[in-house]
C-alpha atoms as one frame of an Amber mdcrd trajectory, in Angstrom:
protein
  27.734 -51.479   0.978  29.625 -51.278  -2.315  27.720 -49.417  -5.028  27.190
 -51.008  -8.437  25.908 -49.376 -11.600  22.791 -51.546 -11.496  22.104 -50.696
  -7.840  22.349 -46.939  -8.447  20.225 -47.165 -11.591  17.433 -48.965  -9.703
  17.203 -46.502  -6.807  13.592 -45.269  -6.793  12.227 -41.872  -5.778  10.272
 -41.635  -2.539   7.888 -39.060  -1.079  10.822 -37.417   0.702  14.435 -36.951
  -0.321  16.776 -39.664   0.980  20.468 -40.574   0.880  22.353 -43.853   0.504
  25.992 -44.169   1.647  28.733 -46.429   0.312  31.210 -45.500   3.038  33.943
 -42.967   3.850  31.490 -40.131   3.226  30.672 -41.175  -0.348  27.012 -41.524
  -1.227  24.153 -40.495  -3.444  21.086 -38.310  -2.813  17.738 -39.228  -4.425
  15.162 -36.439  -4.754  11.361 -36.956  -4.856  11.554 -36.000  -8.548  13.813
 -39.000  -9.162  16.891 -36.829  -9.747  20.132 -38.285  -8.308  23.223 -36.413
  -7.102  26.551 -37.842  -5.979  27.654 -36.480  -2.598  30.626 -36.446  -0.241
  29.759 -35.892   3.439  32.496 -34.818   5.825  33.260 -32.828   8.975  35.515
 -29.771   8.887  36.324 -27.508  11.856  33.698 -29.329  13.862  30.938 -28.671
  11.339  29.207 -31.271   9.240  29.278 -30.376   5.537  28.097 -31.875   2.273
  29.710 -31.530  -1.147  28.104 -32.294  -4.513  30.231 -34.446  -6.780  27.995
 -34.276  -9.863  24.700 -35.497 -11.245  23.892 -39.068 -12.100  24.002 -40.388
 -14.836  26.038 -37.471 -16.291  28.763 -38.445 -13.841  29.340 -42.179 -13.730
  29.856 -44.206 -10.590  33.605 -44.574 -11.209  34.101 -40.852 -11.861  32.059
 -39.914  -8.790  34.092 -42.334  -6.656  37.295 -40.768  -8.007  36.084 -37.279
  -7.116  35.175 -38.510  -3.661  38.760 -39.754  -3.281  40.176 -36.361  -4.319
  37.934 -34.597  -1.811  38.911 -37.056   0.938  42.600 -36.426   0.256  42.099
 -32.655   0.495  40.436 -33.222   3.855  43.425 -35.293   5.037  45.665 -32.389
   3.991  43.728 -30.162   6.389  41.770 -28.319   3.710  38.055 -27.856   3.197
  37.304 -29.780  -0.028  34.749 -27.159  -1.094  37.378 -24.421  -0.842  40.135
 -26.240  -2.717  38.757 -25.177  -6.095  38.273 -28.477  -7.915  37.415 -27.624
 -11.478  34.608 -30.165 -11.560  33.029 -28.558  -8.504  32.517 -25.295 -10.399
  29.290 -26.061 -12.252  26.956 -23.050 -12.731  24.530 -25.157 -14.732  24.302
 -27.703 -11.942  23.769 -24.972  -9.376  21.052 -23.414 -11.516  19.375 -26.790
 -11.956  19.583 -27.550  -8.241  18.081 -24.165  -7.427  15.236 -24.831  -9.853
  14.707 -28.272  -8.351  14.646 -26.831  -4.843  12.119 -24.201  -5.936   9.956
 -26.942  -7.443  10.296 -29.003  -4.271   9.276 -25.988  -2.176   6.293 -25.393
  -4.455   5.078 -28.963  -4.099   5.992 -29.370  -0.432   6.122 -25.923   1.185
   7.055 -25.222   4.763   4.425 -23.688   7.028   6.225 -20.351   6.590   5.922
 -20.607   2.802   2.300 -21.747   3.041   1.489 -18.820   5.332   3.006 -16.388
   2.828   0.981 -17.877  -0.043  -2.192 -17.817   2.072  -1.654 -14.147   2.930
  -0.876 -13.045  -0.624  -3.441 -15.110  -2.525  -6.317 -15.300  -0.060  -6.240
 -13.048   2.988  -5.138  -9.849   1.225  -7.549 -10.529  -1.635 -10.624 -11.591
   0.325 -10.346  -9.626   3.577 -10.317  -5.999   4.635  -6.937  -4.612   5.650
  -7.472  -4.675   9.402  -8.557  -8.323   9.173  -5.658  -9.632   7.079  -3.227
  -7.582   9.132  -4.506  -9.395  12.220  -4.073 -12.731  10.402  -0.442 -11.835
   9.703   0.112 -10.838  13.322  -1.351 -14.096  14.667   0.709 -16.203  12.269
   3.981 -14.383  12.925   3.565 -14.301  16.691   1.733 -17.500  17.552   2.080
 -20.069  14.742   5.355 -19.627  12.853   7.618 -19.713  15.931   6.381 -23.276
  16.560   5.807 -24.558  13.024   7.518 -22.173  10.610  10.286 -24.470   9.311
   8.229 -27.657   9.258   6.818 -29.015   6.023   3.072 -28.513   5.764   2.467
 -32.214   4.978   4.241 -33.185   8.223   1.646 -31.490  10.442  -0.705 -34.012
  12.020  -3.846 -33.726  14.113  -1.793 -34.234  17.277   0.363 -31.220  16.368
  -2.761 -29.095  15.958  -4.072 -30.115  19.355  -0.768 -29.400  21.092  -0.483
 -25.973  19.456  -3.982 -24.997  20.580  -3.432 -26.339  24.097  -0.451 -24.002
  24.475  -2.941 -21.108  24.319  -5.812 -22.601  26.309  -5.299 -20.083  29.126
  -6.434 -17.425  26.630  -9.694 -18.802  25.151 -10.327 -15.976  22.677  -6.795
 -16.183  21.254  -6.984 -19.990  21.165 -10.195 -19.882  19.140  -8.829 -17.224
  16.782  -5.728 -19.321  16.097  -7.922 -22.370  15.432 -10.074 -20.437  12.940
  -7.044 -19.017  11.138  -4.950 -22.182  10.910  -7.953 -24.272   9.883  -8.715
 -21.766   7.133  -5.074 -21.752   5.984  -4.949 -25.556   5.732  -8.299 -25.646
   3.911  -6.765 -23.136   1.495  -3.856 -25.562   0.987  -6.280 -28.399   0.211
  -8.234 -26.236  -2.261  -4.996 -25.381  -4.102  -3.909 -29.040  -4.169  -0.917
 -28.342  -1.938  -2.185 -30.921   0.555  -4.480 -33.896   0.154  -6.217 -33.345
   3.486  -6.292 -30.891   6.367  -4.928 -32.050   9.743  -7.492 -29.751  11.392
 -10.404 -31.971  10.349 -12.253 -32.836  13.537 -10.011 -30.659  15.727 -11.861
 -28.660  18.371 -10.678 -25.834  20.576  -9.543 -27.192  23.962 -11.549 -24.479
  25.726 -14.846 -22.788  24.966 -14.828 -19.066  24.474 -16.927 -17.150  26.953
 -18.578 -14.204  25.286 -18.166 -10.979  27.180 -21.307  -9.377  28.576 -19.687
  -6.298  30.085 -21.578  -3.045  29.689 -20.930   0.216  31.453 -23.503   1.477
  33.916 -24.843   5.033  33.873 -22.490   5.961  36.715 -19.508   4.405  34.914
 -20.316   6.298  31.704 -20.370   9.586  33.599 -17.127   8.790  35.418 -15.367
   7.591  32.275 -16.399  10.650  30.249 -15.811  13.346  32.870 -13.040  12.025
  35.102 -11.165   8.903  34.030 -10.542   9.581  30.313  -9.445  13.203  30.806
  -6.677  12.169  33.225  -5.629   8.962  31.429  -2.182   8.760  29.867  -3.280
   8.338  26.260  -3.398  10.585  23.222  -6.310  12.896  22.534  -7.015  10.872
  19.376  -7.416   7.627  21.323  -9.677   9.323  23.878 -11.888  10.618  21.071
 -11.979   7.183  19.436 -13.241   5.629  22.656 -15.917   8.275  23.082 -16.968
   7.953  19.442 -17.382   4.174  19.800 -19.740   4.818  22.710 -21.602   7.560
  20.814 -22.027   5.704  17.507 -21.944   2.039  18.539 -19.591   1.193  15.674
 -16.749  -1.302  15.642 -13.430  -0.048  17.078 -11.479  -0.691  13.879 -14.060
   1.109  11.748 -14.071   4.125  14.067 -10.259   4.305  14.251 -10.028   4.248
  10.438 -12.697   6.832   9.604 -11.604   9.045   6.688 -12.900  12.398   5.445
 -13.955  10.856   2.114 -16.427   8.668   4.036 -18.204  11.589   5.721 -20.887
  13.686   4.038 -22.649  16.057   6.390 -24.242  14.035   9.174 -23.763  10.705
   7.407 -20.728   8.468   7.580 -20.634   5.699   4.966 -18.372   2.802   5.884
 -17.323   1.211   2.563 -17.655  -2.528   2.063 -13.886  -3.032   2.013 -13.657
  -1.622   5.547 -16.819  -3.138   6.983 -16.382  -6.404   8.885 -19.352  -8.032
   7.163 -18.361  -6.651   3.720 -21.590  -4.632   3.464 -21.558  -0.873   2.955
 -22.978   0.680   6.117 -24.396   4.174   6.757 -24.006   5.723  10.200 -25.785
   8.859  11.370 -23.396  11.289  13.080 -24.956  13.423  15.783 -23.560  16.814
  16.713 -21.626  15.157  19.538 -20.117  12.679  17.078 -19.110  15.465  14.683
 -17.441  17.374  17.509 -15.456  14.274  18.453 -14.309  13.851  14.851 -12.766
  17.276  14.639 -10.777  18.048  11.499  -9.091  15.461   9.274  -5.314  15.353
   9.028  -3.009  14.601   6.103  -4.272  11.530   4.327  -7.834  12.388   5.349
  -7.769  10.402   8.586  -9.452  11.892  11.644  -7.333   9.696  13.902  -3.911
   9.545  12.204  -1.209   7.178  13.358   1.785   8.943  14.900   3.992   6.586
  12.871   4.379   7.737   9.258   5.812   5.161   6.869   7.241   5.766   3.397
   6.816   3.949   0.090   9.613   2.793  -2.229   9.933   6.365  -3.537  10.319
   7.723  -0.009   6.877   9.354  -0.147   4.907   9.439   3.129   2.197   6.809
   3.571  -0.408   8.037   6.033  -2.256   5.525   8.202  -4.796   5.596  10.994
  -4.377   4.471  14.596  -4.625   0.696  14.854  -7.540  -0.728  16.834  -5.131
  -2.909  18.823  -3.363   0.260  19.977  -6.699   1.529  21.301  -7.273  -1.643
  23.337  -3.680  -1.508  24.595  -4.146   2.108  25.708  -7.064   1.044  27.896
  -5.202  -1.882  29.469  -2.117   0.101  30.402  -4.282   2.841  31.947  -6.447
   0.606  34.138  -5.634   0.177  37.804  -5.010  -3.397  38.938  -5.046  -4.739
  35.354  -3.373  -8.158  35.300  -2.421  -9.763  31.980  -3.477 -13.395  31.656
  -0.231 -14.705  30.193   3.100 -14.152  32.010   6.408 -13.804  30.169   9.274
 -15.790  31.757   7.644 -15.547  35.155   6.918 -11.823  34.914   3.805 -10.006
  33.823   3.574  -8.680  30.272   5.647  -5.530  30.126   3.741  -2.350  29.278
   4.757   1.288  29.113   4.401   2.436  32.695   1.681   4.876  33.712   1.810
   6.646  37.055  -0.921   5.657  39.477  -2.470   9.132  39.530  -3.104   8.852
  35.766  -4.700   5.423  35.815  -8.461   4.889  35.432 -10.091   3.530  38.569
 -12.655   1.328  36.801 -13.405  -2.338  36.286 -11.734  -3.747  33.193 -13.455
  -2.881  29.913 -12.585  -3.069  26.230 -13.444  -0.915  23.193 -15.974  -3.568
  22.164 -17.677  -3.192  25.547 -18.371   0.455  24.674 -20.106  -0.665  21.479
 -22.145  -3.161  23.515 -23.010  -0.417  25.989 -24.387   1.756  23.187 -26.532
  -1.129  21.899 -27.814  -1.864  25.403 -28.859   1.736  26.008 -30.533   1.912
  22.580 -32.703  -0.986  23.729 -33.386   0.702  27.079 -34.631   3.879  25.407
 -37.051   1.959  23.204 -35.278   1.121  19.911 -36.424  -2.122  18.303 -34.042
  -5.012  17.636 -34.273  -4.329  13.896 -33.195  -0.718  14.352 -30.389  -1.640
  16.758 -29.082  -4.197  14.246 -29.253  -1.513  11.556 -27.313   0.932  13.741
 -24.652  -1.657  14.553 -24.320  -2.776  10.943 -25.334  -6.388  11.561 -26.261
  -8.527   8.566 -29.903  -9.488   8.144 -30.512 -13.209   8.502 -32.658 -15.786
   6.722 -35.760 -14.693   4.816 -35.441 -11.160   6.191 -32.126 -10.836   4.367
 -33.804 -11.594   1.047 -37.072  -9.700   1.328 -36.416  -6.803   3.687 -34.286
  -4.299   1.777 -35.215  -1.340   3.965 -32.117   0.639   5.036 -33.646   2.153
   8.212 -31.882   5.503   7.695 -34.670   7.554   9.287 -34.977   5.149  12.206
 -31.211   5.130  12.697 -31.141   8.925  12.818 -33.899   9.076  15.426 -32.251
   6.350  17.516 -28.881   8.093  17.512 -30.367  11.472  18.356 -32.266   9.924
  21.261 -29.129   8.167  22.498 -27.218  11.444  22.221 -29.743  13.160  24.481
 -29.573  10.295  26.975 -25.777  10.305  26.937 -25.582  14.068  27.371 -27.937
  13.866  30.352 -25.783  11.154  31.940 -22.575  13.121  31.413 -24.228  16.258
  32.830 -25.368  14.346  35.920 -29.063  14.315  35.013 -29.535  10.531  35.042
 -33.214  10.742  35.974 -34.153  13.069  33.159 -36.744  11.548  30.837 -35.487
  11.125  27.296 -38.110  11.323  24.556 -37.244  10.377  20.953 -36.676  13.452
  18.827 -38.916  14.000  15.807 -37.108  16.673  13.866 -36.982  16.392  10.071
 -35.027  13.446   8.686 -31.603  14.379   7.249 -31.028  12.667   3.929
């Protein structure tokens, strides 16, 4: 095809950038904005390259064709046209304009990687507690971006969503978490007018999640406390976290992140920004719980991370042990634990633990310890309302509106009774009757 001035003038913008060739590498690129750029496409040292010849209509068809001829001659002489140093190729203003156009194109049509970054910065980090948005970032970086990162967000279709989820269907919990996160991210894109619709509309998880029902028996509690945890190859801080989850019934992430500023006497107040349900939650700490806390370290954390990071001024930034590290510590210390997902035909590699250090117990998780606490609270006579109050569950329906009682006194009595029951189990007195204590309420 031989270009004419009229033909080039009438080239219309499309949803995506496109190119039209005249021949011998000479052509023109049309951007979605309608901007047009003359180009010369060639191969040098086995690599395909593209050279800008100038912007239309600033550079006319005849001048662009002449520049294309100069570049083609340099190529015949065995030189890379972009390295020859044509004066017309040195155009800072054009480069600045192209950079601005690319930035505008990225803003209007971001890649999944760019969308994920915007979602994290403008939604997740603003709306969620740190442990939650950190988990979002981990899921995106590990499970979504490797497959979709460089694709444009508008290119993702419902079929792509289904195929992504099916790649994780052997891990139902992870599959469902990825569905929730990616659906939320695409809804965020629709709300910000980045996309017209979400490809996740009508998409369902390929497998149903089976909620765990694992609780530890009285015998398992005694064994875990007296035998298995003491010999396990994990830090003293992690061992105390696990025991404190069982003692208090609180969420693993909230226990791992407990800070001295949250503790006042026998009461631990979990601030709304750290609570999963965004509600400030008061927890009664028994004497056993206080002993497990010990003394706070630098930064005020009772369970400090062994990894100390620094800020831009090289000052130390103290953090607490991550809840995922607690779950990992259990898995690597359990005998016969088999990961669900193999890596290149081998099992997931973990830091090795000698057999004599491993816990000889059925698989359990930190959350199972929380469930065990709740189960035993019910066994010793606590009502559902009090158990929900201890666990920090949100009230539902009409109760949420009209029942503003905080249950502090009931929570204290429940935790003291559970402490007595737990101590009797650990001491080997499983048959000892446990009667709720009635000492004065601690405010």
